[in-house]
N, C-alpha and C positions, 0 to 999 in steps of 0.2 A: 557099348559105352558103359562106363562105370555107373553103378546103380545110383549113387548119391547125386550125380549130375543129372541123370535122367529124371529123377524124382523132382528136382527143382525145375528142370526145363519143361516137363510135361504135366506137372501137377497130378501125377497118378494116371495119366492117360497114355495111349499109344503114341510114340513120337511121330510116326508117319501121319497120323490123323491131325496132330497139332500143326503140321506144316501147311495145311490148307485152311486153317482157321483164318477168319477175318481179323486183321490187326486193329488196334486202336487207331482211329483216323487222324490224319494230319489236317488241321484246319486251313482255311484260306488265308492268304496274305492280303492285308488291306492297310492303307494309310501308313505304309512303311514299317509295319510291325508284322511279326510272324506269330501265329497262335497255334501251338501244338496241343491238341486235345485228345489224349488217350481216353477212349470210351470204356468204362468198366464192363459193359456187356460183352466184351471179347471173351472173357472167361465163362466157362459153363457154371451155372448156378443151380443149387438144389431147390431154391424157392422161387417161384415165378407167379406173377399175377395172372388173373384170368385172361387177359388179352395177350399173354405170351411174354410180357416184359417183366423185368426183375425189379422188385421194390428196392433191393440193395443197389442195383444199377442206378436207379433214379436218385436215391439219396446221395450216392457217391458222386454222381455227375453234378448234382446241385452244389455239393460242398466244393467240388473242384472249380465250378464256374464262379463261385463266390470269391475264390482266391485269384482269379485272373486279373484283378485290378492292378496287381503289382508284378505282372508277368514280364513286362518290358522295361528295361532299365538302360539308360544311355551308357555307352562305353566308348573310349577313344582308341584311335590307332596309335601304334608306335611310329614316331616320325622317322626312326632309323630304318623302318621296314617299308612304309608306304610313301614317305616323302611329303605327305599332306594329310590333313584331317578331312574325313568325309562329312557330308552334310548330315543333318539329323535323320533324314529318311534312309540313309545308308547304314546307320548304326545297327549292330546285331542285337538280338534279344538275349536277355539272361533267362534261361529256362529254369523254372523251379518246380520239380515234380511234387505232386500232392501225395501225402503219405497214404491216403485212402485208396489211390489207384496205382501207386508205383509198383505194387506187386503184380498188377496186371501187365504192365509194360515189361517188367523183368521176365516174367514167364514167356511173353512173346519173343523178347530178345533171345532168350535161351533156346527157344524152339527153332529159331532160324539160324543161330550161330552153331548149334550143336553139330549139324552135318559137316561144318568146316573142319571139325576135329577129325573126321573120318578121312580127310585128305592128307593127313599126316602119315607119310610113308615111313618116317623115322620115329615112329611112336615109341616113347620110352616105356619103362615098366609101369604096370597098372597103378601102383601106389603113387608114382610120380605124376601120372596123368590126373589122378584124383586131386592132388595138391594144386596142379596147374589150373584145373577147371574151377576149383574152389576159390583160388585167388582171382580168377577172371570174374566170377560171379560177385565177389565182394567189391571189386573195383567198379562194376556196373552199379551196384547198390549205393556205394558211398560217394560217388561223384556225379553231380548234376550234368556237367557238360559231357562226360563219357556216357552217362545213361542215355542222353538224348541223341548223341551222335550214333551210338550203336542201335538205338531204336530206329533211327532213320535208315541205318544200314540193314536192319532186319526187315524193314518194309520193302527195301529195294530187292533184297534176296528173295522175299516171298513173291514179289512181282515177277522176277526172273523165273522162279520155279513154276509159277502158275501159267505165265504167258510165253515163256521162252523168248525167241527172237522178236516176238510181237510186243513185248513189254515196252511201255513208254517210259523208260528209265530216265530219259532226258528231262522229263517233267519234274524231276526232283532237283534240278540244278538251282532254282531260286532258293530253295531251302539250304542246299549245300553252300551257296554264296554267303548266306547269313551265318551259318555255323563256322565257316572259314574265318569270317571277320571276328567272331566271338573268340576263337582260339588264338588269334594273333594280336589282340588288344594289349595295350601297354600297361594299363592299371592292373595291379595284382594285390588283392586284399588278403589272400590266404597263405602267403609265403611260399615255401617250397611245394607244399601239397597242391597249391593252385597251379604252379608251373607244371607239375607232374600231370595233373588232369588235362590241362590245355594241350600239352605235347601229345599225350596219349590219344585224346580225341582228335587232334589235328592229323596224326598219322593215320587214324582210321578213316578220316575224311579224305585224305590223299588217296588211300586205297579205293574209296568209293568214287573219287574223281576219275581214276583210271578206268573204272567200270562204266560210269555214266557218260563221260565225255571223251577225253583222249589223253594220250601220254603227256602232252604239253601242259594241260591243266593240272594233272596230278603232280608233275615235277615242279611247277610253279609254286604250289602250296608247300611242297617239301622244302623249297628254298626259303620260304618265309618262316618256316618253323625252326630254321637253324639257330636264331638267337635264343629260342626257348631251350634247345638242346644244350647250348653253351652255358646258359644260366644254371641249368640243372646240374650239368656235369661239373662245373666249377664249384658248386656248393658241396661237392663230395670230395674231401681230400684224398680218399683212396684211389681216385681216378686221375690225380695229378701226375704229370710226367715225372719219371725218375731221372730223366736226362735233360738238363737245363738247356742243351743246345738244340733240342727238338721241339715239337709242338707241345702245347701246355696240357693236353689231354692224352693219356695213355690208351691206345686202341686195345691192347691186350686186356687191360683191366676193365675197360668199358664193355668188352664182349662177355665178361663173366659177371657183370653188374647184376644186382638183385632187381634193379629197375629195368623191366623189359622194354620200356619206352626208349631208353638209351641204346639198347642193343638193336632194336628195330630201326631206329634212325641211322645208326652206324652202318647197318647192312644196306639200307636204301641208298645212302650216300655212296658207298663203295660200288654197288652194282650199277646205279645210274651214271656214275662217272665213267665206268668202263663201257657200258653198252651205248650210252648217248654221246660219249666223247666230250664230256664237259669237265671243267675243273672240279675237284672235290670241294664240298662246302666246308669241311672241317679239315684243318691241317694237323692230323693226328701225329702223336709220337708213336712210331712203329718199331722202335729199337728193342722193346721188351718182347720176348718170344711168347707164343700162345700159352695160355695158362690152362692146365688140365684140371677140370673140375670133376667133383665126384658124381655129379649128375650130368645127363646129356645136355649139350649146349642148346639154349633156346633157339638160336638162329639155325642150328644144324637140323633140329627136328622139324622146324617149320619149312625151311628152304632147301635142306639137303647139302649145303655147302659147309665143309669143315672150317673151323675158325683159323686153323693154320693157313689155309689157302686164301681166306678172305684177307688176312694180314698181308700176304704177298700181293694180292690185287691192289690193296690200298698203297703199298709201297710203290707199285708201278704208277698208280694214279698221281701220287704226290711227286714222283720223279718227273713225270711227263709235264706237269703243269706248274711246278714250283722250282725244280732243281736242274732241269736239263739245260736251260738257257739256249735251247735250239741246237745243242751239240749232240753228237752221237753218244750213246751210253758207254762208259768205260766197261771193258770186258769183265773186270772182277766183280762189278755190281750185278750184272745180269747173270753171270755164272753162279753167283751166290744164291740168287733167287731160283734159278733153274735147279740147283742142287737141293734146295729146301723143298721145292715142289715134287721132285722125284723121290725125295726121302720121306715124304709124308706117308703114314700108314693108317688105314682105317681102324676105327674102334668098333668093338662088337658088343658094347654094354647097353643093349636095348632089351625090349621085352622078350622073354624066353618062350612065350606061348604062341609064336607066330610061325607061319609056314616057311619052308625053305625057299619057295619062289619069291616071297616078299624079301627075304634076306638077299637073294640074288639081285633083285631090282634095286635095293638100297646100295649095294656095293657098285652096281653099274652106274648109278647116279653119281656117287662119290668119285668114281674113276673118270666119269665124264667131266666133272669139275676140274680134276687134275689136268686133263688135256686142254680144257678151256684156258686155264691159267698159263699153261705152256705156250699156247698160241698167242696169248696176250703178251707174254714176255718176248717172243720172237718177232712179232709184228709191231707191237706198241713200244717196245724198249730197244730192241736190237736194230730195228729198221729193216728187217728182212722182208722179202715178198712172200706171197702165198705159195709160190712154187718151190720154196725151200723144202728140202726133203723132211726136215723136222716138223715143219708146219703140216705138210701133207700126211705125215705119219699120224700126227694127233687128229687130223681131220678124219682119216680112215678109222681110227679107233672110236671116235664118237659115232661115226656111221654104223659101225658094228654094234656098239653098245645100245644104239637106238632100237635094235631088234629085241632087246630084253626089256625095253621100257615103252610099252604102247602109249603113244601120245594122246590117244583119246581117253585114257584113264587119268586118275589123279596123279600118277607118277610122272606123266608127261609135263606137268606144271614145273616140277623140280628140275627138269632137263631143258628148260626153255633157253637159258643163256648159252649152254653148250651148243644147242642147235643153231643159234644165230651165228656164233663164231665159226662153227664148222661150215655153215652155209655160205659165208662170204669167201671161204678159202677153197671150196671144192671146185674141181675142174670138170667134173662129170655132170652132164645134163640130167642124167637119171637121178643122181644124188641131189641135185638142185631141186628137182620136182618133189623128191621124197622129203627133203628138209622143209620145203615151202608148205606142203600139206601138214607136216607135223607141227610147225610153228603156228599155223592157223588153228589147228585143232586144240593145241595146248592153250592158245589165247582164248578160244571159245569157252573154256572152263571159267573164265572171269575170276580166277583166284590168284593170279600172278600180279606182280608189281606193274608190268607194262602190257600194252595191248598188242596182241598178235597181228592184227590187221595193219597197224601202223608199221610194224617192222617187215611185214610182207611187202609193203610198198618200198621200203628201203632196199630190200633184197632185189626187187625187180629193177630198181634204178641202177644198182651196181652191176647186176648181171647183163643189163642191156647197155651199160656204159663202159666203165674201165675194165670190167671182167668179161666183156663180150668175147665169144669164141674161145673161152678158156684162158684168156690172157691173165698174167700175174697182176695182183693188186697189192697195194701197200695199205698200212693202217690209215694213212691220210686219205686214200681213195674212199675207204669206208666212211670216214667222217664227212667227206664232201657229199657222198650219196645220202647219208643220214640227214644232213642239213638241207639238202634239196627236197627230200621227200617228207621230212618231219621237222618243221620249224618249232623251236621252243620259245614261247612268248614270255620271256622274263626280262626284268628291267636292266640287267647288267649288259645286255647286248652281245654276249659272248657266244650265243647258241644259234 
């Protein structure tokens, strides 16, 4: 890791030793309020009292305790999101970090999030990574709600690292409930910066929801964050549509926005619409081609999917749920997307000091996404079955590429969506077993958007149902199997 980030994350100590340090504790919930109390004695101190405690710890904690009187502040829900106002006991807390101990929690957050950067297979050049991490640190420091949502995330990560499958991560759900409500409250006193903070924290909480509960809970929160995304995107004229006949927000310009919160939401919306078979939350303008940026695309280095292909995915999502009218897709439309997908070429502008094997893995992941999009075009847009030779060809390609991408490694996370689409199309029992194991292993990493065990159940349903004995399936068969095995508890009733 870059030295500047390590220095902040570990405060001069070995990163591996920091991972097993005790975090600042989260206080008990009582009387409808949540008290988060980071304890200053998490950090190693040079001066200790005779009984082993730190005088600085005691004075810091006393100062922090004295400030707790104003910790909880009432906040309302947005009626457009919830439909009703909660009772006083349901209101979320406003968390105010104390300056005396905020450095303690920041160091703890960094120590737990730093290993996630090692999962980046598409890691850009060293100087770009330093800039990315510096921006990440500044965001944690400058935003109360981001600070505490990531503090909660760091605590969950440490629990997983320490206890593995025995970790009681569902015990954090009450705290997640309160932070969820904080992020989607209607009142905003800080203008655009407040919206940025709440969207950023909300997306992090959605990620934690996928880890601690299930796919349905994570997706439900993403749905409730859509108004924040629109509010923030509409405040930036550079993101407005260039085509008055299309959506109001340009997807291509959103994907190169300097606000990573917007990029992250757009990616979540695209992938969940595809893999869950639900309408997209945002009706983007997809008429503008992908914009080539000088730096690696944030979405690409985190998830491995090129922006050109994400735009094709969103085009299909929008056509399926807004433009199709239940009619077959005109040939010229899907042919155009097919040509764009085949015409995409990978970029090689990443770090120059990495091994050849890592480069091979990266190219294999990108090629897997190409064939994923092709399968989606043929099944989701053309109405073909899984037995179509083109679908089977892409399925076989993903199966071969899997051999270069061990699913038990970090690289397997980036290959999760290609695995699911290939799994629903394969006719081979041997490949089904291979895909099933790979999806579960990739999901066990708990660093992807959706849960592997949820989709293992979906695959079992379709393999023992419509696709039993190698029968051909349609995209509609997959959606039916998903709905049967994985219900989405959201208010619009469409899932």
